[in-house]
C-alpha angles and dihedrals in degrees: 000000000000092000090051089062090070096071088044089056089050089051090049091051090051094046092048090061090061090064112073114246096001105087118141114252116240091242091058093051093047094046094047092047092047091050095054091042090055092048091049092049092048093050092048091051092049091048094051091045091050093051088052090048094235119175093225091053093055093046095047093043090054092048094045092045093054091047090046091050097048094046090042093055091050093047093047091051090047094050092044089057097040107036097067091051093046095048092044091053092047091048092048092049090051092049092048091051090050093044092237129137126241113288124213090207091055090050091050093048089048091052091052092048092048092049092051092047095049093046091050091047091048091052093051098039102034114015096046097050090044088057090051092048093049094049100041095047091059113114092225090057090051091047091050091053091048091050097044094040106032096165117092113261128220089246089063091068092082134034113265094247090055091045087054092055090047091053091049092055091043091053089044089055092053091047092052092050092051092046091049089057100040105031112013097188105132120187108222119177099303103340140065118242113207139178120020092345092054092047090050091053091051090050092050092049090046090053089051092052090048090053091048090050091055095040094050092047089053089049094240112167092210089062091053092050093048090051092049092051099042101045094065089046090055091050092050093046092049095047093046092049094048090049098049111022130072111240093193091056090053091051089048090058088056090062101258115159125245090251092056092046092051091051091050092045091054091052108106090209092065096032093053096043089240091149089053094054092043091050092046091050091050092050092048090052090049091049092051091049091051090052089052090052092061089096090070094054101053094101135028094242131046114202100197122020116222115257099210141057122249093268091051093048089054 
């Protein structure tokens, strides 16, 4: 399903060229396609590893499923709050352009479409990862993997909660690299850095996240302390930039047309700083999770890695 999104992105890029001033930039197409290609490849590897009852497949599937579930809940809540406003605004703009009055039938159709969309999103982003979590946390599944794959796996070198944090920073590093190539608009303590400077900042931050992923996996206390100190700085820089700087002006410097800027300006997600609040909430959750992980970094050596995720340990 993830791989099938790539031709849809290609179709969207082609259709966007038919509308004057709103064509998709090559960087956006490449980054979106690379993202879904990576997701598809990762899911295929986890599926093959699961069929072979590999220890690393069970551990990574649990970690990815928890990450998938937490992010999915946040995205579902965000879309449930934003989609009705966005579609209502688009419908109103269309009616105003056509000189028509508000239609009850159109509102009803919109409600049905929104309900179907939200239910489908909830199934993919919430129900599916819950199913994975329920299955892969079963003791018989763990015993099967230990029996079929008796040799110690590389994922056994760290407790699963720490492995989860390492995976989060690793994925964050990849995301920052893709963003630096496709949309180099970097929030930096009250201003947006664009162009080569913005891309360089994304690369530096991606390198930091890659280091944190490795350091946390190796249970290095210095990695935990760096993560604890840098995450609040990112939150402060992001909040200060959203509060003071003009995002549309930054996008204008990147060469976006007036039509594209007007479409973005009319988007309630950007106008209401919804992305800011969603990002801040995500960073706060990550910061709290890092504080909870302090128990694994009290000594240089850990004799027996934990076998469960935080929710299981509870």
